[in-house]
BALOBA-1460 file (C-alpha; in Angstrom, 3 decimals):
// residues 247
<rec num="1" residu="m" x="-0.124" y="-0.265" z="-0.139"/>
<rec num="2" residu="t" x="0.945" y="3.758" z="-0.496"/>
<rec num="3" residu="s" x="0.501" y="6.704" z="1.767"/>
<rec num="4" residu="r" x="-1.138" y="8.669" z="-1.135"/>
<rec num="5" residu="d" x="-3.962" y="5.469" z="-1.974"/>
<rec num="6" residu="s" x="-5.301" y="3.455" z="1.033"/>
<rec num="7" residu="r" x="-7.290" y="1.422" z="-2.127"/>
<rec num="8" residu="r" x="-6.740" y="-1.751" z="-3.319"/>
<rec num="9" residu="h" x="-6.276" y="-2.383" z="-7.000"/>
<rec num="10" residu="v" x="-7.643" y="-5.357" z="-8.809"/>
<rec num="11" residu="a" x="-7.850" y="-6.364" z="-12.567"/>
<rec num="12" residu="l" x="-10.281" y="-8.715" z="-13.899"/>
<rec num="13" residu="i" x="-8.993" y="-10.447" z="-17.349"/>
<rec num="14" residu="y" x="-11.895" y="-12.116" z="-19.451"/>
<rec num="15" residu="d" x="-12.649" y="-13.344" z="-22.795"/>
<rec num="16" residu="a" x="-15.050" y="-10.995" z="-24.682"/>
<rec num="17" residu="q" x="-15.654" y="-13.872" z="-27.230"/>
<rec num="18" residu="h" x="-17.655" y="-15.499" z="-23.962"/>
<rec num="19" residu="p" x="-20.228" y="-14.165" z="-22.571"/>
<rec num="20" residu="y" x="-20.357" y="-16.364" z="-19.431"/>
<rec num="21" residu="d" x="-16.815" y="-14.836" z="-18.472"/>
<rec num="22" residu="i" x="-18.546" y="-10.964" z="-19.172"/>
<rec num="23" residu="n" x="-21.351" y="-11.940" z="-16.985"/>
<rec num="24" residu="v" x="-19.126" y="-13.140" z="-13.954"/>
<rec num="25" residu="m" x="-16.426" y="-10.634" z="-14.117"/>
<rec num="26" residu="s" x="-18.926" y="-8.148" z="-14.476"/>
<rec num="27" residu="g" x="-20.753" y="-9.387" z="-11.314"/>
<rec num="28" residu="v" x="-17.463" y="-9.529" z="-9.458"/>
<rec num="29" residu="a" x="-16.682" y="-6.155" z="-9.983"/>
<rec num="30" residu="a" x="-20.126" y="-4.862" z="-9.466"/>
<rec num="31" residu="y" x="-19.573" y="-6.730" z="-6.050"/>
<rec num="32" residu="l" x="-16.102" y="-4.980" z="-5.134"/>
<rec num="33" residu="q" x="-17.423" y="-1.798" z="-6.437"/>
<rec num="34" residu="r" x="-20.331" y="-2.097" z="-4.012"/>
<rec num="35" residu="s" x="-17.738" y="-2.839" z="-1.011"/>
<rec num="36" residu="g" x="-16.924" y="0.626" z="-0.449"/>
<rec num="37" residu="s" x="-13.761" y="3.071" z="-1.552"/>
<rec num="38" residu="r" x="-11.074" y="0.186" z="-0.976"/>
<rec num="39" residu="w" x="-11.175" y="-1.364" z="-4.529"/>
<rec num="40" residu="n" x="-10.059" y="0.500" z="-7.636"/>
<rec num="41" residu="v" x="-11.167" y="-2.558" z="-10.099"/>
<rec num="42" residu="y" x="-10.085" y="-2.377" z="-14.037"/>
<rec num="43" residu="l" x="-11.495" y="-4.483" z="-16.633"/>
<rec num="44" residu="e" x="-9.643" y="-6.121" z="-19.569"/>
<rec num="45" residu="q" x="-11.640" y="-7.456" z="-22.173"/>
<rec num="46" residu="k" x="-9.022" y="-9.772" z="-23.964"/>
<rec num="47" residu="a" x="-8.298" y="-13.167" z="-24.864"/>
<rec num="48" residu="l" x="-6.685" y="-14.813" z="-21.697"/>
<rec num="49" residu="n" x="-3.414" y="-14.923" z="-22.151"/>
<rec num="50" residu="d" x="0.300" y="-13.536" z="-21.760"/>
<rec num="51" residu="k" x="-0.082" y="-10.640" z="-23.841"/>
<rec num="52" residu="a" x="-3.296" y="-9.194" z="-22.095"/>
<rec num="53" residu="a" x="-1.251" y="-9.164" z="-18.761"/>
<rec num="54" residu="h" x="1.714" y="-7.685" z="-20.481"/>
<rec num="55" residu="r" x="-1.054" y="-4.962" z="-21.079"/>
<rec num="56" residu="v" x="-2.271" y="-5.211" z="-17.882"/>
<rec num="57" residu="l" x="1.331" y="-4.236" z="-16.395"/>
<rec num="58" residu="e" x="2.083" y="-1.697" z="-18.887"/>
<rec num="59" residu="a" x="-1.296" y="0.245" z="-17.235"/>
<rec num="60" residu="c" x="-0.487" y="-0.167" z="-14.349"/>
<rec num="61" residu="r" x="3.144" y="1.033" z="-14.746"/>
<rec num="62" residu="a" x="1.434" y="4.013" z="-16.634"/>
<rec num="63" residu="s" x="-1.024" y="4.464" z="-13.694"/>
<rec num="64" residu="g" x="1.373" y="4.443" z="-10.934"/>
<rec num="65" residu="i" x="0.651" y="1.542" z="-9.508"/>
<rec num="66" residu="r" x="3.202" y="-0.926" z="-7.946"/>
<rec num="67" residu="v" x="3.375" y="-4.673" z="-9.431"/>
<rec num="68" residu="p" x="3.342" y="-6.611" z="-7.281"/>
<rec num="69" residu="e" x="3.150" y="-4.581" z="-3.978"/>
<rec num="70" residu="e" x="-0.032" y="-3.200" z="-4.917"/>
<rec num="71" residu="i" x="-1.402" y="-5.831" z="-7.220"/>
<rec num="72" residu="a" x="-0.396" y="-9.010" z="-8.546"/>
<rec num="73" residu="v" x="-0.475" y="-9.905" z="-12.029"/>
<rec num="74" residu="v" x="-0.813" y="-13.876" z="-13.460"/>
<rec num="75" residu="g" x="-0.804" y="-14.432" z="-17.545"/>
<rec num="76" residu="v" x="-1.754" y="-17.681" z="-19.005"/>
<rec num="77" residu="d" x="0.688" y="-19.475" z="-21.819"/>
<rec num="78" residu="n" x="3.973" y="-19.180" z="-20.016"/>
<rec num="79" residu="d" x="5.423" y="-17.516" z="-22.790"/>
<rec num="80" residu="e" x="9.207" y="-17.391" z="-21.841"/>
<rec num="81" residu="m" x="10.153" y="-14.532" z="-23.941"/>
<rec num="82" residu="l" x="7.142" y="-12.335" z="-23.373"/>
<rec num="83" residu="c" x="6.835" y="-13.122" z="-19.608"/>
<rec num="84" residu="q" x="10.855" y="-12.110" z="-18.944"/>
<rec num="85" residu="l" x="10.667" y="-8.878" z="-20.852"/>
<rec num="86" residu="s" x="7.635" y="-7.962" z="-19.127"/>
<rec num="87" residu="s" x="8.489" y="-5.346" z="-16.344"/>
<rec num="88" residu="p" x="8.458" y="-6.663" z="-13.425"/>
<rec num="89" residu="p" x="8.837" y="-10.282" z="-14.880"/>
<rec num="90" residu="l" x="5.299" y="-12.069" z="-15.615"/>
<rec num="91" residu="s" x="4.354" y="-15.311" z="-13.716"/>
<rec num="92" residu="s" x="2.274" y="-17.169" z="-15.778"/>
<rec num="93" residu="v" x="0.046" y="-20.459" z="-15.785"/>
<rec num="94" residu="e" x="2.228" y="-23.448" z="-17.854"/>
<rec num="95" residu="q" x="-0.714" y="-25.255" z="-19.466"/>
<rec num="96" residu="g" x="1.585" y="-27.967" z="-20.516"/>
<rec num="97" residu="g" x="1.815" y="-27.658" z="-24.209"/>
<rec num="98" residu="r" x="4.593" y="-30.234" z="-24.463"/>
<rec num="99" residu="r" x="2.057" y="-32.728" z="-23.132"/>
<rec num="100" residu="v" x="-0.753" y="-31.698" z="-25.128"/>
<rec num="101" residu="g" x="1.600" y="-32.335" z="-28.268"/>
<rec num="102" residu="f" x="2.797" y="-35.477" z="-27.054"/>
<rec num="103" residu="r" x="-0.651" y="-36.856" z="-26.282"/>
<rec num="104" residu="a" x="-2.167" y="-35.771" z="-29.702"/>
<rec num="105" residu="a" x="1.116" y="-37.482" z="-31.733"/>
<rec num="106" residu="e" x="0.263" y="-40.400" z="-29.605"/>
<rec num="107" residu="l" x="-3.097" y="-40.672" z="-30.647"/>
<rec num="108" residu="l" x="-2.384" y="-39.291" z="-34.047"/>
<rec num="109" residu="d" x="0.053" y="-42.938" z="-34.260"/>
<rec num="110" residu="r" x="-2.463" y="-44.789" z="-33.208"/>
<rec num="111" residu="l" x="-5.027" y="-43.785" z="-35.973"/>
<rec num="112" residu="m" x="-2.255" y="-44.298" z="-38.650"/>
<rec num="113" residu="s" x="-1.497" y="-47.885" z="-37.195"/>
<rec num="114" residu="g" x="-5.193" y="-48.877" z="-37.655"/>
<rec num="115" residu="r" x="-5.830" y="-48.570" z="-33.909"/>
<rec num="116" residu="r" x="-9.216" y="-46.661" z="-33.426"/>
<rec num="117" residu="p" x="-9.109" y="-45.329" z="-29.868"/>
<rec num="118" residu="a" x="-12.585" y="-45.098" z="-28.197"/>
<rec num="119" residu="p" x="-14.381" y="-41.499" z="-28.587"/>
<rec num="120" residu="r" x="-13.591" y="-39.735" z="-25.399"/>
<rec num="121" residu="k" x="-12.725" y="-36.317" z="-23.943"/>
<rec num="122" residu="y" x="-9.074" y="-35.973" z="-23.296"/>
<rec num="123" residu="v" x="-8.230" y="-33.481" z="-20.537"/>
<rec num="124" residu="i" x="-4.637" y="-32.097" z="-19.978"/>
<rec num="125" residu="p" x="-4.428" y="-30.640" z="-16.533"/>
<rec num="126" residu="p" x="-2.230" y="-27.377" z="-16.257"/>
<rec num="127" residu="e" x="1.286" y="-28.043" z="-14.839"/>
<rec num="128" residu="g" x="0.768" y="-25.192" z="-12.368"/>
<rec num="129" residu="i" x="2.254" y="-21.347" z="-12.321"/>
<rec num="130" residu="v" x="5.581" y="-20.360" z="-13.074"/>
<rec num="131" residu="v" x="6.001" y="-17.863" z="-10.310"/>
<rec num="132" residu="r" x="7.980" y="-14.429" z="-11.353"/>
<rec num="133" residu="r" x="8.289" y="-10.719" z="-9.485"/>
<rec num="134" residu="s" x="4.760" y="-10.019" z="-10.513"/>
<rec num="135" residu="s" x="2.864" y="-12.059" z="-8.313"/>
<rec num="136" residu="d" x="5.970" y="-13.017" z="-6.018"/>
<rec num="137" residu="v" x="5.176" y="-11.096" z="-3.157"/>
<rec num="138" residu="m" x="2.870" y="-11.287" z="0.081"/>
<rec num="139" residu="a" x="0.473" y="-8.390" z="0.503"/>
<rec num="140" residu="v" x="0.943" y="-7.194" z="4.577"/>
<rec num="141" residu="a" x="-0.237" y="-3.569" z="5.797"/>
<rec num="142" residu="d" x="2.945" y="-3.196" z="7.806"/>
<rec num="143" residu="e" x="4.859" y="-0.898" z="5.923"/>
<rec num="144" residu="g" x="8.244" y="-1.688" z="7.584"/>
<rec num="145" residu="i" x="7.466" y="-5.585" z="6.929"/>
<rec num="146" residu="a" x="6.858" y="-4.903" z="3.113"/>
<rec num="147" residu="a" x="9.736" y="-3.207" z="3.198"/>
<rec num="148" residu="a" x="11.540" y="-5.966" z="4.026"/>
<rec num="149" residu="l" x="9.779" y="-8.421" z="2.294"/>
<rec num="150" residu="a" x="10.746" y="-6.299" z="-1.084"/>
<rec num="151" residu="f" x="14.109" y="-6.100" z="0.012"/>
<rec num="152" residu="i" x="14.330" y="-9.882" z="0.166"/>
<rec num="153" residu="q" x="12.985" y="-10.232" z="-3.124"/>
<rec num="154" residu="e" x="15.310" y="-7.907" z="-4.708"/>
<rec num="155" residu="r" x="18.855" y="-8.864" z="-2.888"/>
<rec num="156" residu="a" x="17.773" y="-12.474" z="-2.138"/>
<rec num="157" residu="g" x="20.194" y="-14.063" z="-4.973"/>
<rec num="158" residu="d" x="22.603" y="-11.678" z="-3.896"/>
<rec num="159" residu="g" x="23.275" y="-14.427" z="-1.077"/>
<rec num="160" residu="i" x="22.042" y="-11.772" z="1.722"/>
<rec num="161" residu="k" x="21.623" y="-13.351" z="5.364"/>
<rec num="162" residu="v" x="19.345" y="-12.361" z="7.995"/>
<rec num="163" residu="q" x="21.508" y="-9.650" z="9.519"/>
<rec num="164" residu="d" x="21.531" y="-7.620" z="5.816"/>
<rec num="165" residu="v" x="17.969" y="-7.507" z="6.157"/>
<rec num="166" residu="a" x="17.828" y="-6.005" z="9.742"/>
<rec num="167" residu="r" x="20.527" y="-3.319" z="8.489"/>
<rec num="168" residu="a" x="18.509" y="-2.155" z="5.497"/>
<rec num="169" residu="m" x="15.452" y="-1.780" z="8.144"/>
<rec num="170" residu="p" x="14.544" y="1.192" z="10.420"/>
<rec num="171" residu="l" x="14.061" y="-1.542" z="13.251"/>
<rec num="172" residu="s" x="16.179" y="-3.489" z="15.683"/>
<rec num="173" residu="r" x="16.868" y="-6.795" z="15.047"/>
<rec num="174" residu="s" x="14.875" y="-8.018" z="17.744"/>
<rec num="175" residu="q" x="11.544" y="-5.972" z="16.340"/>
<rec num="176" residu="l" x="11.907" y="-6.983" z="13.165"/>
<rec num="177" residu="d" x="12.391" y="-10.624" z="14.235"/>
<rec num="178" residu="r" x="9.222" y="-10.349" z="15.858"/>
<rec num="179" residu="r" x="7.132" y="-8.497" z="13.793"/>
<rec num="180" residu="f" x="8.206" y="-10.391" z="10.613"/>
<rec num="181" residu="r" x="7.163" y="-13.851" z="12.282"/>
<rec num="182" residu="c" x="3.781" y="-12.195" z="13.189"/>
<rec num="183" residu="v" x="2.929" y="-10.747" z="9.981"/>
<rec num="184" residu="v" x="4.200" y="-13.303" z="7.571"/>
<rec num="185" residu="g" x="4.126" y="-16.264" z="9.383"/>
<rec num="186" residu="r" x="7.830" y="-17.430" z="9.171"/>
<rec num="187" residu="t" x="11.366" y="-16.458" z="9.844"/>
<rec num="188" residu="i" x="13.253" y="-13.797" z="7.509"/>
<rec num="189" residu="h" x="15.470" y="-17.076" z="6.923"/>
<rec num="190" residu="a" x="13.051" y="-19.130" z="6.031"/>
<rec num="191" residu="e" x="11.480" y="-15.962" z="3.549"/>
<rec num="192" residu="i" x="15.069" y="-15.978" z="1.830"/>
<rec num="193" residu="r" x="14.702" y="-19.367" z="1.594"/>
<rec num="194" residu="r" x="11.838" y="-19.940" z="0.048"/>
<rec num="195" residu="v" x="12.571" y="-16.635" z="-2.672"/>
<rec num="196" residu="r" x="15.485" y="-18.481" z="-3.515"/>
<rec num="197" residu="m" x="13.837" y="-21.709" z="-4.170"/>
<rec num="198" residu="n" x="11.381" y="-20.028" z="-6.770"/>
<rec num="199" residu="q" x="14.029" y="-18.458" z="-8.223"/>
<rec num="200" residu="a" x="15.783" y="-21.774" z="-8.660"/>
<rec num="201" residu="r" x="12.588" y="-23.312" z="-10.016"/>
<rec num="202" residu="r" x="12.410" y="-20.507" z="-12.432"/>
<rec num="203" residu="f" x="15.674" y="-20.735" z="-13.814"/>
<rec num="204" residu="l" x="15.783" y="-24.456" z="-14.289"/>
<rec num="205" residu="l" x="12.287" y="-24.944" z="-16.162"/>
<rec num="206" residu="d" x="12.629" y="-21.101" z="-18.502"/>
<rec num="207" residu="t" x="16.438" y="-21.511" z="-19.190"/>
<rec num="208" residu="s" x="19.406" y="-24.209" z="-19.975"/>
<rec num="209" residu="l" x="21.957" y="-22.667" z="-17.611"/>
<rec num="210" residu="p" x="24.011" y="-24.895" z="-16.247"/>
<rec num="211" residu="l" x="23.668" y="-25.941" z="-12.150"/>
<rec num="212" residu="k" x="26.618" y="-23.882" z="-11.067"/>
<rec num="213" residu="q" x="25.226" y="-20.234" z="-12.551"/>
<rec num="214" residu="i" x="21.828" y="-21.428" z="-11.177"/>
<rec num="215" residu="a" x="23.509" y="-21.263" z="-8.085"/>
<rec num="216" residu="r" x="25.127" y="-18.364" z="-7.863"/>
<rec num="217" residu="r" x="22.210" y="-16.510" z="-9.457"/>
<rec num="218" residu="c" x="20.225" y="-17.469" z="-6.499"/>
<rec num="219" residu="g" x="22.712" y="-17.076" z="-3.683"/>
<rec num="220" residu="f" x="23.823" y="-20.482" z="-2.913"/>
<rec num="221" residu="r" x="27.748" y="-20.718" z="-2.495"/>
<rec num="222" residu="t" x="28.379" y="-23.892" z="-4.145"/>
<rec num="223" residu="v" x="26.006" y="-26.301" z="-6.412"/>
<rec num="224" residu="q" x="26.298" y="-28.917" z="-3.762"/>
<rec num="225" residu="h" x="24.357" y="-26.399" z="-1.070"/>
<rec num="226" residu="l" x="21.890" y="-25.784" z="-3.779"/>
<rec num="227" residu="t" x="21.063" y="-29.596" z="-4.228"/>
<rec num="228" residu="e" x="21.233" y="-29.788" z="-0.795"/>
<rec num="229" residu="v" x="18.310" y="-27.082" z="0.080"/>
<rec num="230" residu="f" x="16.445" y="-27.619" z="-3.192"/>
<rec num="231" residu="g" x="16.293" y="-31.660" z="-2.354"/>
<rec num="232" residu="e" x="15.548" y="-30.526" z="1.066"/>
<rec num="233" residu="v" x="12.335" y="-28.255" z="-0.100"/>
<rec num="234" residu="v" x="11.394" y="-29.923" z="-3.195"/>
<rec num="235" residu="g" x="12.060" y="-33.537" z="-2.739"/>
<rec num="236" residu="v" x="14.099" y="-34.278" z="-5.549"/>
<rec num="237" residu="a" x="17.364" y="-32.840" z="-7.048"/>
<rec num="238" residu="p" x="17.897" y="-29.699" z="-9.538"/>
<rec num="239" residu="g" x="18.599" y="-31.840" z="-12.576"/>
<rec num="240" residu="k" x="15.858" y="-34.824" z="-12.023"/>
<rec num="241" residu="f" x="13.115" y="-31.719" z="-10.837"/>
<rec num="242" residu="r" x="14.572" y="-30.238" z="-14.747"/>
<rec num="243" residu="s" x="14.125" y="-33.129" z="-16.421"/>
<rec num="244" residu="q" x="10.951" y="-34.384" z="-14.494"/>
<rec num="245" residu="h" x="9.177" y="-30.821" z="-16.324"/>
<rec num="246" residu="l" x="10.817" y="-31.593" z="-19.964"/>
<rec num="247" residu="l" x="7.689" y="-33.244" z="-20.820"/>
């Protein structure tokens, strides 16, 4: 939140080609606007994809709305180039295009081999959200803790420690520790590790960088250190995690 405006901002993006979407989003917008002056509501009549989300980011920047501190933005399709070039980098739903193509080729192969599959609807669930800067934040009312969270987001890859966060804040170490745990629900150290893990996942999924470079960019001293923490948090080694998501 900013001192100039205590209201919260929400962007509702819907597909204008689908009347159902229009009705639902109009109803949501009406409810939010009727709930008082706490909300500024923006309706975006575009297809649900990364291009529409990118336009929302541009509109926020032009309006002086901070992303993700005041509004979180998530696109759909995980267009890697567009997401990385967006400012801030855009979080997006990975729909699993490789798995869709794999299943389609599998069905085509069966048809060409004379094995006609039974008519049915095939549903390939999305793989999940690839978290980038546009949504990787926790909305908190405490300005001091919000500043600490923003500092961690910006500097986690630099190998910062808890004392670095404390030195950057106008609070004593004990005050910061106590308020951070109360507001966020975890320690500063745990938050730094969480942000680094999200960064590591992003590099593993979005790039072909070797583990040595990923470790360095995420603030880990060595590949072994990255592998140990990643295995503890995610449950598999970084290399295996990357290979599991290739299809």
